[in-house]
N, C-alpha and C positions, 0 to 999 in steps of 0.2 A: 504494500500499500504506500502511496506517496502523496506528497502535497507540494503545490507550487507556492512559494512565498513571494513577496513584493519584488525582490531583486532577481526573480527567475532562476533561483537556485532550488534544486529539488532537495527535499528532506524526507526521511522515513520516520515512522512512529508506529507504536503498537496500540491498538484499540482493544479495550477490555470492557466487559459489561458484567453486571451482577444483579441477581434478583434475590432479595432478602425476604424471607417469610418468618412468621412467628414460630414455625416448626424447626428452623435452623438453630443448631446448638453446637458450636465449635468452641471449645475452651471455656473459660470462665470470665465473663464480662461483668465488672463491678463498677458501680457509679456511686460517687459521694456527692450528695446534693445538699444545698442549703436547707435549713429548716423552714425558712420563709422567703418568699420572693414577692416583688411588687410590680404591677403592670407598668410598662414603659421604662423599667430600670434593667440594668445588666445584672446577671448572677453568674457565679463561677461553678462549674461542675468538674469534678475530678474523676478520671476514668483509668481503669487498669484492665487489661485483657491478657490473662495468663493461660497456660497449658495449650498453647498453639504449636502446631507442627512447624519445624524449621523449613526454610526455603519455599514458603507459601505466601500468598497474598489473601488477606481477609477483608471483608467489607461488612459492616453492621449498621444497624439503625437503632436509635433510642427514641422512644415516644414519651413525651412529657404530657401528663394529664392534669386537669384541674381537680378540685375537690369532688366533683360529681362523676369523675372518670372520663370525661370528654377530652379527646386529644387536643392539646393546646399548642403543640409544636413537635417537630421531628428533627433530629440531628443525625448526620451520618458519621461513621468512624471507618477509617481505612488504616490497616496495618500491613506492613511488608516485612515478614520475618527473614527474608533474604537480604535485607538492607539494614543491618543493625547500626546503632550509633558508632561512630568512629572510635577505635580503641583509645586514641589520644584523649578523648573526652572522658572515658570511663576510668582511665588510670592517671588522670592529671593530679599531681600532688597539690595539697593546699599550700598557699603561700606561707613562707616562714614568718613568724612573728618576732619582732625585736624585743629583747629583754628590757624591762624598765627599771 
């Protein structure tokens, strides 16, 4: 598959698609949510997705509901276990502190 860009140079890319259903269950997706949110304001959600097979790509969706169970919003999550964080970031030593 190819694409022509503005300067008439060809480029290649990979096109992927995913269909997520409520029956899908790969690994363990956990979400940490605030106890209270307010309309028109931002809120932070923490996510962790563990027990995923290496060298795979995963796509998931989270649905946020209001007090009555009505879906108020949906967010997508994409994980690529074949592309981990660079080792330099994982093993970077903390800066040395000066003695006072």
